[in-house]
N, C-alpha and C positions, 0 to 999 in steps of 0.2 A: 504493499500498499506505501509507504513512503518512500521506494521508486519510482511508482507511478505517479505521486505527486511531483515528485524534484524531475518523471521529466514533463511533467504536464506547464510547470514553471520554466522549463527551460526552452519547452514549444513556444511563450506567451514570449519569453525574452529577444526568441530568435525571430518572430514575425515584429514586433516593434525594432527591432535592427534591420528588418529585410524594407520593413516601411519606411526607415528613414532614407537607406539605401548611402553608398561611398560617395564623399565628396566627388565631384565631376569635375575634370579636368577640363579648362578652355584654353584658348591658345590668343596671346593679350600681344598688340601690335603698337608699337609706341615712335613714333617718326619723329625723327634728331635731326634738329632743323639747321643745326651747326656743323652736321657731319656727314650730312647727308646721307644718312644710315637710316634705316628702320631696327630698333629691338623687340627681338620675339620671347614672350615672355609663358612660363609654363606656371598656370594660374593656382596647381597642386603645389608644387614642387618652390615656386615665387621665384625661379632661375632664369635667368637669361638663356635661351636657348639654341640661339642663332643670330645671327646680323645680316640685314641686305643693304646689298648696296642701290642706290636710287638718286634721282638726278637732283639736282640743286633747290636749296633750302628747300624741305619738304614741310609741309605743315599739316592742314588738310588729310584725313587719311580715313577708312571705311571699308566696309565689305559687302560685297554683292551680297542677295537676299540668301542664295544658295551657299554661301561660303566659300565658293570655289574661285573668287578674286577679288583681289586684293588693290586697291586704287585707292592712289596718292597723288596731291596734288605738291607736284615740285616747282612752285611758286617760279623759280629763278629762271627757268626754264619756257614758262609760259604755255606748260602744257600738265594733264593728269595722265600718271602714268598707271597701265594697269597688271600688275602681276598675276601668274597662277601660282594658286595659294599651293599647290600639290608638289611640283618644281620648282619655285622659286625663281623661275625665268621669269620676262618683262614680253609679256602680252602682245600689247601695241601701244600706242599713245592716241589720247582725245584731243580732240580741237576744241580746246578749253576756252580761250580767249586768252591775253595776258592778265598774268599775274594771280592764278588762280589762289585763292585761299581758305575758304572753306565751301564745303557741298554738303547735298540731302539726296541722297534718293526719292521717288516716289515708291508711297507705301506698296504698290504693285512691284517695285522693281526694275521700271524703267518707266520715264525718262531719268536721267543725273541732272541738276538744277546745279549751277556753279557760281558763284560769287568772283567776281572780276575785279581787285581792287585797284587796281592802276586805270580803268576803265568807265568804271561807275556803270559796269551792265551784268547783269543775271544773266550767263548762256545756259542756256538747256540743250541736252544731248541724250540722243535718240544713245545709248548702250550697243544696242544690237545691229545697227545698222552703222555706226560709228560716224552720225550726222548730226549737222548744229539743225535744233529745231526753232531757236527762237533767242534771238539778244534782246532781253528786256531792260531799257534804261533806269536807272534807280536812283540816289541818294549819293553822293560823294563817300568815296574807301569804302563797299559793300565787303560784309563781312560774315554775321550771323547767319544761319542761316534754318530755317525751321517748315515744318512741314503738319498740316493738319491731317491725323490718323485716316481721313477719308481720301485727304487727297485730294482736296477741292480747294484748297487755299495754301498757296507758301508765303514766307515772312522770310524777306530780309530786312537785314538793320546796316545803314550806313553808319560809321562812325561819325565825318563831320558833321553831316547834315543834323545828324543826333533822332533820327527817326524811322522805326518801323514800318515799312512798307508789304501793307498785305495783297499778293498777285493772286487772282485768278488762273488756276493750269490747265483752263480749257483755249480761255480768250489770250491769255502770257498779258492781261492790263492789268496797271496800280488800280484798286478798287478802293481804298482808304492807306492814308497814312498814320503814324500816332509818333506822335512828336515824346520822346523820352528824356532822359536822361544825358551829360552828355558820354559820349564814345563808347555808343551801344556797342557790344559786343559778341553777344552769343542770344539766341531763341529757342525756347525747349515749351513745347505743346505737351502738354497732360494726355496722360495715354487717355483720359474720354474726350477727349477734344473742348472739354470747357474754359480752358486758362491756358492763357500763351504767359510764357517768363524770358521778361527781358533782363540782358544783365546793363549797366550802366559802369565801366571800366574810372573812368577819370568823376562822373557822377557820384559814384560809392553808395549805387540801389541797383535794386529790381526791381521794375515795373510788372505788374499781373497787369494782364489787360484779358476784358473777357472777347473772347473774338469773334464772339456774334455782332456787339454795340460796339465793339474797337475802342470801347473805354477802360480807362484803367483802375479799378477797382482794389488797387493797394498799390503801396508802397514800402517797401522794406529797406530800412538802416542798418546800417552794423557799427557797434559800438566794444572793439575789444581793451581790457585796460592794461595799459603797459605800452598800445600802437597806436602810432599817431595817423590821426583823420586821413592824411591822405593816403596811404600805405595802404589803406581797407580800396582795394581797387576788383570787384567781378566782374570774372569773366567767365570761364565754363560753370555750366548748370544742368545737374540730371533729376529728376523726377522717378519714386517709383512706382509702377504698376499700378498699385491702388490708390495714388495719387496720396498718401498720407503722409507723406515725406518729400522735402527736396535738400539735395546739396547743392553747395554753390563754392566756387573754386575761387578765393580773396587773393589772388597774386602777390605781390609784394610782403602784407601781412603776413602769410603762411601759413594760413589755417583757411580749411572749409569750416565753412558755416551748414550746420545741422539746421533745418528750419521746418515746423509744422504746419503741411501746408493746406491746409485748411482753416490756422487761425493768423497766420503769415508770425508766426514768432519765432524768432530763434532759439535754439533749443540747448545750443552747445557750439562751441568753438574746437577743431580739432586741430593741432600741430602738425603740420605735414612739413613740405623739403620748403627749396624758398623759391619763393616767386611759383605756387601753385597754379596751374594759366586752364589745361582741361582736366573735364572726368569722365570716366565709363563706370555701368555697373557692368558686374557678370551677369549672364542670363537669369539664373536664380536668383542674382539681386544680396547674396553672399561678402561680395566682397566691392571694393570699390578702389579701381586705379584712379592717383593722380597725377599729372605732369607737373615736374617741379625744374621752372628752365634755368634758375640760380647755380642749383646745387648739382645738376645733371643724372637728377635720380626720381624715381617714382614710388610713391608711399602707397602702402596697400594698408584699407582701412576693410578692418571688420566689421561688415552694414548692423547685425545683432547687436554685437556689445560698443558699437560706438567709439572706435578706437584704432589707432595706426596700431599696426602690426610688424610688419617689415616697411624696410629702406629698400629697394633694387636701385644698384645701377646701370645706367646705361651710356647715351650715346651724349655730345654735348647738345645743352637746350633741346630738352624733349620737349616736343609743343601739341602735336594730337596723340591721341591713344581710342584704339577699338579693338574689339572682344568677337570671336567667335561665337557661334550660336551654339555649336556641340562640340 
């Protein structure tokens, strides 16, 4: 009887262990702006497993939705490079327009929307046909790129015009402009499409915009004891899928702000590397990776514990980061 009871307890324990499952290993790609490389990191071992030589001044970086190709903005080469993930070989160059900085894929996986900083344009590229579909004039120094979950609205932020431009993806026309604080750098829609978060680097704020009314519904400010206000420069932002929490990279403040995405209150500041720039969550949202340009490393944050768990040395001036879905 006792043996049977022990076996019963063991079966229960195993069922819980099976339900929890092992930690999933993802591949993390980090663009190194000064080294002209991409560092490749294993999310399970948290070690650099390889380095990919790419074009000049790589910044924006993303994966195609099927995970088979890596796209890199080679800004000083005026092109977007496409690499085969399996072979790590250059497949082709996209006709991206001058100085591509950031880009975003349509939720369907095609087309690709690219911010051309020096030409004040957003270029729309058909990935399959390697063809320019449209060039959309926007404000001065376009950078941030966000797209609504249904793919109907593209948002570009222009650093010098200080606007978030709302663009109809069917007509390629700007349907509205929202004035935000100085030097907007990033745009991120919530998973349900009801909120758009725009960071303003010099303004030191995050504007939360209602995409339906295109009105600012909240403006988030930051105050860190012992850190000068001018050092608090919001850039990258990521929201969890459930819409409950947001993470904002605060540049030279060397902190990531943890924000309640419902109340817009700052819950915590996490100390990371120097000049934290961009962010990426693993698909299971257990880890958050930050690129720290001035300390040439990546900080790994345990999302549940809200704690930095490791610093990983990469190339010089890490800028962008993207993570595989499998």
